[in-house]
C-alpha positions in Angstrom: 104.9 100.2 90.0 101.3 98.8 89.6 100.7 96.8 86.6 97.4 97.8 84.7 94.9 95.3 83.8 95.9 92.9 81.1 92.5 92.9 79.6 89.1 94.5 79.9 86.6 91.8 78.8 85.2 89.1 80.9 85.8 85.6 80.0 84.2 82.3 81.4 85.2 79.0 82.6 83.1 77.3 79.9 86.2 75.6 78.1 86.2 73.3 81.1 83.3 71.4 79.7 85.5 69.9 77.0 88.0 68.6 79.5 88.2 64.9 80.7 88.4 66.3 84.3 87.1 69.2 86.5 89.8 71.9 87.6 88.2 72.1 91.0 90.8 74.3 92.4 93.3 76.7 91.3 95.0 79.8 91.7 98.5 81.4 91.9 100.2 84.4 93.8 103.0 85.1 96.0 103.9 83.8 99.3 106.6 84.8 101.7 106.2 88.6 101.2 107.8 90.7 103.9 106.6 93.9 104.5 107.6 96.4 107.2 106.0 100.0 107.6 107.0 102.6 109.9 104.7 105.6 110.7 106.1 108.8 112.3 104.4 111.4 114.4 107.1 113.4 115.5 109.5 111.6 118.0 106.9 108.8 118.1 107.2 105.9 115.8 104.8 103.2 115.2 105.7 99.9 113.3 103.9 97.0 111.7 105.7 94.0 110.3 103.9 91.4 108.2 104.5 87.9 106.3 102.2 87.7 103.6 100.5 85.3 101.1 98.5 86.7 98.3 96.6 84.5 95.9 94.1 85.2 93.1 91.8 83.2 90.7 91.1 84.4 87.4 87.7 83.8 85.6 89.4 81.5 82.9 91.3 78.3 83.1 93.0 78.5 79.9 96.4 79.5 81.5 96.2 75.8 82.9 94.5 73.9 80.0 95.7 75.8 76.9 99.1 77.4 77.9 97.4 80.7 76.8 98.9 83.5 79.3 97.6 86.7 78.2 95.2 87.1 81.3 98.0 86.4 83.8 98.8 88.9 86.5 102.4 89.3 87.5 102.6 88.1 91.1 105.3 90.8 91.5 102.6 93.6 90.6 100.6 92.3 93.6 103.8 92.7 95.9 104.2 96.1 94.4 100.7 97.0 95.2 101.0 96.1 98.8 104.1 98.7 99.0 102.5 101.4 97.2 99.1 101.2 99.0 101.1 101.0 102.3 102.9 104.2 101.3 99.8 106.1 100.2 97.3 105.0 103.0 99.6 103.9 105.8 99.0 100.6 108.0 96.7 100.6 111.0 96.5 96.7 111.5 96.7 93.5 109.5 92.8 93.2 108.7 92.3 96.7 107.4 95.7 96.3 105.3 94.4 92.8 103.8 90.8 94.2 103.1 92.3 97.2 101.2 94.6 95.0 99.1 92.1 92.4 98.0 89.5 95.3 97.2 92.2 96.9 95.1 93.1 94.0 93.3 89.6 93.2 92.3 89.1 96.9 91.2 92.5 96.8 89.4 91.8 93.6 87.2 88.3 93.0 85.9 89.2 89.4 85.1 90.1 88.2 88.6 87.2 86.6 90.5 88.8 85.9 93.8 91.5 87.3 95.9 92.7 85.7 99.3 95.4 86.9 101.6 96.9 85.4 104.7 98.8 87.9 106.9 100.9 87.1 109.9 101.9 89.9 112.2 105.4 90.1 113.8 104.8 90.7 117.6 106.8 93.9 118.1 105.8 95.8 121.2 107.1 99.4 122.4 109.7 99.1 125.2 108.5 100.0 128.6 110.8 101.6 131.0 110.2 102.0 134.8 110.4 105.5 135.7 109.3 105.3 139.2 107.7 102.6 141.6 104.9 101.0 139.4 105.1 103.7 136.9 106.2 103.2 133.5 106.6 105.0 130.1 106.4 103.6 126.8 109.5 104.5 124.4 108.8 106.7 121.5 110.9 104.7 119.0 112.4 101.5 120.5 110.6 98.0 120.2 111.2 94.6 121.6 110.1 91.2 119.9 107.7 89.8 122.2 105.9 86.8 120.7 103.0 86.3 123.4 100.6 85.2 120.8 100.5 84.9 117.1 98.3 87.4 115.3 97.1 86.6 111.9 94.0 87.2 109.6 92.5 85.6 106.5 90.5 87.5 104.0 88.9 86.1 101.0 86.9 88.2 98.7 85.0 87.2 95.5 83.9 89.5 92.9 80.5 91.3 93.8 80.8 90.5 97.5 81.3 93.0 100.3 83.0 92.3 103.6 82.5 94.3 106.9 85.6 93.6 109.0 85.8 94.4 112.6 89.1 94.7 114.3 88.3 92.4 117.3 91.6 90.7 117.5 92.8 92.4 120.9 89.3 91.6 122.4 89.4 88.0 121.2 92.8 87.5 122.6 92.1 89.0 126.1 88.9 86.7 126.3 91.0 83.5 125.5 93.9 84.2 127.7 91.5 85.2 130.6 89.5 81.9 129.8 92.8 79.9 130.0 94.2 81.6 133.3 91.2 82.6 135.3 91.2 85.1 138.0 94.5 86.8 138.4 94.6 85.8 142.0 93.3 82.3 142.5 93.4 81.2 138.8 91.2 78.6 137.5 91.3 74.7 137.5 91.3 73.1 133.8 89.7 69.3 133.8 91.2 69.1 130.2 92.8 71.0 127.6 89.6 70.1 125.5 87.4 71.8 128.0 89.4 74.8 128.2 89.5 75.4 124.4 85.9 74.8 124.3 85.0 77.4 127.0 87.3 80.1 125.6 85.8 79.7 122.2 82.4 79.8 123.6 83.1 83.0 125.7 84.3 84.8 122.5 80.8 84.0 120.8 79.0 85.0 124.0 80.8 88.4 124.2 81.3 89.4 120.7 78.2 89.2 118.7 80.1 90.3 115.4 82.0 87.0 115.5 80.1 84.3 113.7 82.7 81.6 113.7 85.8 80.9 116.1 88.4 78.5 116.0 91.3 77.8 118.6 94.4 75.6 118.5 96.2 74.8 121.6 99.5 72.8 121.8 99.7 70.8 124.9 103.4 70.9 125.8 104.9 68.8 128.7 107.6 69.8 131.4 108.9 66.7 133.3 110.2 66.9 136.8 113.9 66.7 136.9 114.9 63.5 138.8 116.8 64.4 141.8 116.8 60.8 143.4 120.5 60.5 142.3 121.2 63.6 144.2 119.7 63.3 147.5 122.5 64.2 149.6 122.7 67.5 147.7 119.0 68.2 147.2 117.0 65.8 149.8 113.3 65.3 149.2 111.1 65.5 146.1 111.5 68.0 143.3 108.7 70.2 142.4 110.8 73.3 141.5 112.8 72.5 138.3 111.4 70.7 135.4 112.7 69.6 132.0 110.8 71.0 128.7 109.9 68.3 126.2 110.0 69.9 122.7 108.6 67.1 120.6 106.3 65.3 120.5 103.5 67.3 121.8 99.7 67.2 121.9 97.6 69.4 119.9 93.7 70.3 120.8 91.5 72.3 118.4 87.9 73.4 118.7 85.6 75.4 116.4 82.1 76.9 117.3 79.9 78.5 114.8 76.3 80.4 115.2 73.9 78.0 114.4 72.2 80.4 112.1 75.3 81.0 110.2 74.7 79.9 106.4 78.4 80.4 105.1 81.6 81.6 106.2 85.4 81.9 104.9 
C-alpha cells in the first residue's frame, strides 16, 4: 500500500538557529531496491529491471535534533509506491519512471522538500536469432544479459521545481561509442584516453542541444602480451596475438563539459 501523508502543515528549519552547528546535509530513504517490470502485448513481452536508490529530505530537521519522528515517511512506503505506480502506469525507461516517482512523492507528502533517485538499468536485450543469411529475427519473449554499457539516471527534484526530461540516453551512447571507435572500416587513432574522453563529451554537446552538461568516465584497462620467449621452439617469433588481461590496478580518466551559459545543474 501507499502510505498517506503523516501531516498536512508546513514546518520550517528555523530550529537550527538554536543549534551549535549547522546540519548542512541530511536525508534518508531506501537503497538497493530491486524492481522488475514485465509488459505483455500478446506474445511479445518487454522487460525493465532496475536497481534503485531513493532519498528524501523533509522541511524540518527535528527528527535529527529532537528525536521527534512524527513527520518521518516510512521508507517501505517509498518502495511500495514504485511497485504500485509501475503496475498502474507501466515502465518505458528509467528516466520517465524516476521522474514519475519523484513527482508523486512530492505530491503525496507535503512536508517533503526534495526527492532524489538513482536508477541503474540491468542490460537485458532481446535474443536475436538468424533466420537466413544476414537476416535476424528478435525473439518475442526471451532475453540475454548483455552488459555493453551501464545505463543509469539521476533525478533530483525540489518542491516547486519542474523538470523537462528528455530520453537521450541511446543517442548519447551512440555518439560516445562512435567517437571512441571511429569509422567502422578504418577506425580512429587515439592520442590519449583523456583526448578521447574530451572529444566524445564535446560531440554530445555539439549534437544534442537539449544536453546542458555531460560527464564521462573511462577505465583504462591494460592487456599485456603473453611472453613467448621461453617457448620459441613451439611458437617462434614475437607474439602479438595472445594477451593477458590485468584486472587491477587500472587507470581511470574522466571529463565533464558544461555549456558556458549554464546557471545550475543537478
